[in-house]
N, C-alpha and C positions, 0 to 999 in steps of 0.2 A: 505494498500498498502505500502510496506517495503522499506526504504528510504538503501543508502548506509551506510553503518556503518563501515565496515573493514577498516579505516584508518590506512594507512600504510604496508596494507598487496598488494595492489595495485594503481594505478593510479585512480584519479576519473575524470581525463582529458580524452578522448577519442582519442585526436589526439598521446599523450604520450603513453597510452594502447595499439592502435593499432600497432605502432611501435616496442611497445616490445615484442610481441604476435608474429607477423610476424618476425621479428629479430631471435625469437627461432626456429619457423618453417622452418626458411631458415639456422639454424646453422645445421653444418652437425657432431658436435661431439655431441649433445644432442637430436637435431631435426631431422628430415628426410631429409632436405636439399632442400624443396621446400614447396609451400604453396600448400594445399591440395586443388584443383577446382573442380576434377572428383569424381562419385562415381562408385568405383567399384566393389563393392558386392561380395567380397573374403567371407565372412564369415556373418555368423548369430551373432552379439553380443548378447551375455547373461549377462553379469554384470564387472564390473571393479571397481580395488582400484585405488586411487588417494590419495596423502598426501593434508594437508590443511597449508599453508605456505606464507611468502612474496613471491611475484611472483618472486623475485632472485633467490628461491629453488623451488616453483612451478611450474616454466615452463619448468625448465631442467627436470624436473621428471616426470612432464606428458605431455608434450607436443605430446609425439611421439601416447601415449593413446587417445588423443583426435584427433589426425591426423585419427586413426584406426574407432573411432568413426562417424567422416563425410565422410571417403570415403566407408564405411558399413551401412551408413545411410538408414534405417528402420525402423523405431518406431514413435510411438507419443508421448511418456509419459515415462519422466526421474524420477523414483524413486530415492532420494538423502540422502541414512542414513548417519547421522556424530554421532560424540561422546557428550556426556553433559558432558562439562568439569567444570561447576559449581554445576552439581548435584541439579538440579533446577528442581521440576516437577516431573511428572512419568516415568516409563519404558518405555513406547514409547509415544512420544509427534509429533503433527502435527502442522506446521505452514500452514495456511490455506489462502493464502496473494499471492499476484503478488511484482515483485520485481524490483526496478531500480537499472540498472546498467549504465554503460557510456555509451553504443551502445543502449540504449532502454531498455523497460520493457521486461521481461518474467514472462509468465502467469503460474499458478497452476493449475493443471487439478482440479478444485473443484469438479465435479462430481467425479474423483476416489478417490478423499480424504474422502469427504462425506461418500462414500461406505465403506472405511476402519473403522470410525468411528463408523459408524452402524452396522458393523460385528465383532468388534474387541476390545478389553478393551485396548483402546486408547484414546489419548486424544490432543484436538487443544489448543496449550500453544503459542498464538504469543508474548508472554513476552520472551521468552526463545529468541528470534531473536535480541532481544536488545546487548544481551551478545556472543552468539555462533555466531562463524564466518566461519566455516568449512564448512557450505553450500554457503554460501555468495562468498567465494573466486570462486567456480567453475560456478559462474553464470553468470561473463562476457565472458569468451571464451565461455562456450554454447550458449549465444546470439551472440557472433562473428561469430561462426558457423555456424548457424541455424536458426538465425533471429527469427522468430516467429513461425517456424513449429514444434516447438515441446513446451511441456509444461511439467512443474515438479510437484513433491509430495514431500516436504521437511518434512523428518522426523528426532528428533533426539532422541536419545536412550543410556539408562544407565540401568546397572546391569541386563540384560535379562536374563533372565534363557533359556538356550540350547532347550528345548522343543517349548517355547513360540518363538523362531525363525522360529523352524521348522514350525509351525502351521501358523506363520505370513506370510512366504513367502508363503507356500501353498495357502492363501487367494489371495494372490496379483496374482498369476497365476489363480485361479479363476475368479476373476474381470476383469481380463485380456482378458480372453474368453467373459462372460457376458456381458462386456461391449464395446467388439470389441475393446481391444486397443490394440496396439503394444508396449510391455515393456520392458527398463532393468533399470538394479537396478546398481547406482553409491554410493559404499563405499566409505568415507573419513575417513582417519586415517593416523597416522605418527606411527613410528617403536620406538626405543630404545630412549630414552632421557639421557643425560649423562650431570653433570655438575652442579656447586654451584644453576643456576639459577632455577633447576630443583629442588634441593634437594638430589641429587644422586651422589656421587661422591666417586666410586668405586677402579677406574683405576688410578695412577698416571703417569705410560707410556703406551706407544705404545694406545693410549686412541682409536682412529681412528680405528685401526684393533679390538681392542676388543668390539668395541660398534659394529662395521660390524657383530660380531658373533654373540654378542645378539641377532641380528636381524635375521640373518639368520635361527635362530631356530624359528623363530616366520613365517617365509618365506615358511621353508619346510613345517610346519603344513599345509599352506594355500596353496602347492602344490600339495601337498598330499592331500588335501579335507579333512583335519583332524581336525573337529570340538571339539572332544572330549578332544584332547590335548590341541588344543587352550582353550577351555573353561576352563581347569581345572589349565592354568597358572596364576600364583598369583603374578603377579604385578602392582605397583599400578598406576591408570591412568594416575597419572601425567608425571610418568615415560617410559609406552606405553599406547597410548591413543584408538588405532586404535582396542582394542581388538572385542567390540562388536559390530562394523560397519563389521570387516572384516568375523567373526561369519554369518551374513546377506549373505554375499557375498559368502563365502560357501555353507551354504543350499541352495540359490537360483540355485547355478552353480549346485548343486547334481540333484536338480530338473529336470534338463535338459541334465544330462550327459555331461555336457560342456568339452572342453579341456580348461588347464589354461596356459598362457604364460607370465613370468617376463619380462616386457618390457625396465624399468630400475630400477637401485636401487644404490641410491647417498646420500653418507652423505653432511649433511651441510660444515663440514670442508673441504670436497673435492673442494667446490667452494668458500668460503671466507677464508680457509687456518688458521682458528682457532678454537685451539683444548680446550680453555677453556668450552666454552656450546657444546656440540653438538647432533644435532637429528639425526636421519637416516629416510630417505625416501624410499618409492619403488610404484612402477604402476605395477600393474598385469592386465589380460584381462582374461576373460571366452568368451567362443564362439563356434558355431559348424562348422565346415568346412564346405562350399557349395560345392556337389557334382559336377564335370563338366562334 
């Protein structure tokens, strides 16, 4: 069992966390202005991109995307792909365990995860959960929305060749059919980082504007499903940690010929008004519109 470790990213108190999540759902600037209660089923969700950050930043960027997941709920298992910030382990690492959240336990789809291990050059690496927070940050809101109706397959990746990613997402599609699972893929990563904390000080003025420009190049590659250009982008992972998870998003979306929508694009400085250290965040969704 994986215990809650991402202290400081979200409240471990269920009442406080519930209040914070619902506050952002009700917010009309960042959220939809209501708490989702009904499944509308207007889209077949394929994949999503969300950041990993303190909930002060995570929720404003991600809340509308998670609303879309709830209102178009029609899946059994969520494959969550996160970056390997500490460069530990192999290129593709699975954490096959259940996880505590403030709202209860979220289960891992052990059968699906074991099938991946048996059919692909990947590794089970529970040690990574001690250090990595990108996947854990997603779990409280997933548990809040879906209770015990979905399971997850947590995957941590680093420096994966593009051809490996293409093969891997094909395997996910094959296994979903073999195991009769409806799956979606969530990639978590942040965009451009700037400031002393990240060892990246390029701009002295108009910092937020320039950081956003840097990130817009990345978003353009994603919207155009241009995995080749994104893969060739040479930026240190401390400055842009989302490269490899985003490539999984692109290639998985391609398999289903999905439409991509940019849901939110927000700088940390837009929330905290601090330009000393700035991180850019975005949420994107890929889906197939349902025919009416």
